[in-house]
C-alpha positions in Angstrom: -6.5 -19.4 14.5 -6.1 -21.2 11.2 -2.9 -23.1 10.4 -2.2 -20.6 7.6 -2.5 -17.6 9.9 -0.3 -19.4 12.5 2.4 -19.9 9.9 2.1 -16.3 8.7 2.5 -15.0 12.3 5.6 -17.1 12.8 7.1 -15.6 9.7 6.1 -12.0 10.5 7.4 -12.3 14.1 10.7 -13.8 12.9 11.1 -11.1 10.2 10.2 -8.2 12.6 12.7 -9.5 15.2 15.4 -9.9 12.5 14.9 -6.3 11.2 15.1 -4.9 14.7 18.3 -6.9 15.2 19.7 -6.3 11.7 20.0 -10.1 11.5 20.4 -11.0 7.8 20.8 -14.7 8.6 17.5 -14.8 10.4 15.8 -13.0 7.5 17.4 -15.3 4.9 16.3 -18.4 6.8 12.8 -17.6 5.8 13.5 -17.8 2.0 13.8 -20.7 -0.4 17.1 -21.1 -2.2 15.3 -20.4 -5.5 13.2 -17.5 -4.2 11.9 -14.9 -6.6 11.4 -11.4 -5.2 9.6 -8.6 -6.9 10.8 -5.8 -4.7 9.6 -2.2 -4.6 13.1 -0.7 -5.1 15.3 -0.5 -8.2 15.3 -4.0 -9.6 12.5 -5.8 -11.4 13.3 -9.1 -9.7 15.8 -10.8 -7.6 16.3 -14.4 -8.7 17.5 -16.7 -5.9 18.6 -16.3 -2.3 22.0 -15.1 -3.2 20.6 -12.2 -5.2 18.1 -11.4 -2.5 20.8 -11.5 0.1 22.9 -9.0 -1.8 19.9 -6.7 -1.8 19.5 -7.1 1.9 23.2 -6.3 2.4 22.6 -3.0 0.5 19.5 -2.2 2.6 21.3 -2.8 5.9 24.3 -0.8 4.7 22.0 2.1 3.8 20.3 2.5 7.2 21.7 4.4 10.1 22.3 2.8 13.4 19.5 3.1 15.9 16.1 1.7 16.3 14.5 0.0 13.3 11.2 -1.9 13.1 9.0 -3.8 10.6 5.4 -3.8 11.8 2.8 -5.9 10.0 -0.9 -4.9 10.0 -4.0 -6.4 8.5 -2.3 -9.7 8.3 -4.2 -12.3 6.2 -3.3 -15.8 5.3 -4.9 -18.5 3.1 -3.8 -22.0 2.2 -3.5 -25.6 3.2 -0.8 -28.1 4.0 1.3 -27.3 0.9 1.0 -23.6 0.1 0.2 -20.6 2.2 -0.4 -17.1 0.7 0.2 -14.2 3.1 -0.8 -10.6 2.5 -0.2 -7.7 4.8 0.8 -4.0 5.1 4.3 -3.5 6.5 5.5 -0.3 8.1 9.3 0.1 8.1 10.2 2.7 10.7 13.4 4.1 12.1 14.8 7.1 13.9 16.7 9.6 11.8 19.9 11.3 13.0 17.8 14.0 14.7 16.0 11.2 16.7 12.7 11.8 14.8 10.6 8.9 13.8 10.4 8.2 10.1 8.6 5.4 8.2 7.5 4.0 4.9 4.7 1.7 4.2 4.6 -1.3 1.7 2.1 -3.8 0.6 3.5 -7.3 0.9 2.5 -10.7 -0.4 4.4 -13.9 0.3 3.9 -17.4 -1.2 5.1 -19.8 1.4 5.7 -23.4 0.5 6.9 -26.6 2.1 10.6 -27.2 1.5 12.7 -30.0 3.1 10.3 -30.4 6.0 9.8 -26.7 6.7 8.1 -23.6 5.4 10.0 -21.1 3.2 9.0 -18.0 1.1 9.1 -19.1 -2.5 7.9 -15.7 -3.8 7.7 -12.2 -2.3 6.1 -9.2 -3.9 6.2 -5.7 -2.4 4.5 -2.7 -3.8 3.0 0.7 -3.1 0.5 2.7 -5.1 1.6 5.4 -7.5 -0.1 8.9 -7.2 -2.3 9.6 -10.2 -1.6 13.3 -10.0 2.2 13.3 -9.8 3.3 9.7 -10.7 5.3 9.4 -7.5 5.3 6.2 -5.3 3.1 6.8 -2.2 5.1 5.4 0.7 2.8 6.7 3.5 -0.5 5.0 3.9 -3.4 7.1 5.2 -5.4 4.9 7.6 -8.9 6.0 8.2 -10.6 4.5 11.3 -13.7 3.7 9.2 -11.7 2.3 6.3 -8.5 0.7 7.8 -7.4 -0.7 4.4 -7.5 2.6 2.6 
């Protein structure tokens, strides 16, 4: 496994565990103080860790108690000793009040850089495609066994 992929897995493992535990501090430990986030929801960009933390508070406040997960698939990482770029699909899943499993899929890119002797996310970009017929954001990814990246 490359160093870049090892770093990516460390970040995705920490992020997934933090989502499951609703641990904002653990999530925020992954981000640079001056992070810029292009999130899928509502705001064009979040400038800095404080702004991103406020968005995470709103997210955690909006989700019901119960089981939550962030599952990364088709993880790829590129880079060297200074910068690592990570790309992946992320499925956010939860149980609704009727105990039915629900989910939404995102595309995620992280730019991870060295900061004070450790690695942090300097930039995050999440997205999902928009349906050509209806103009709605497509939050469920159809995965075909022959074309897993469809």
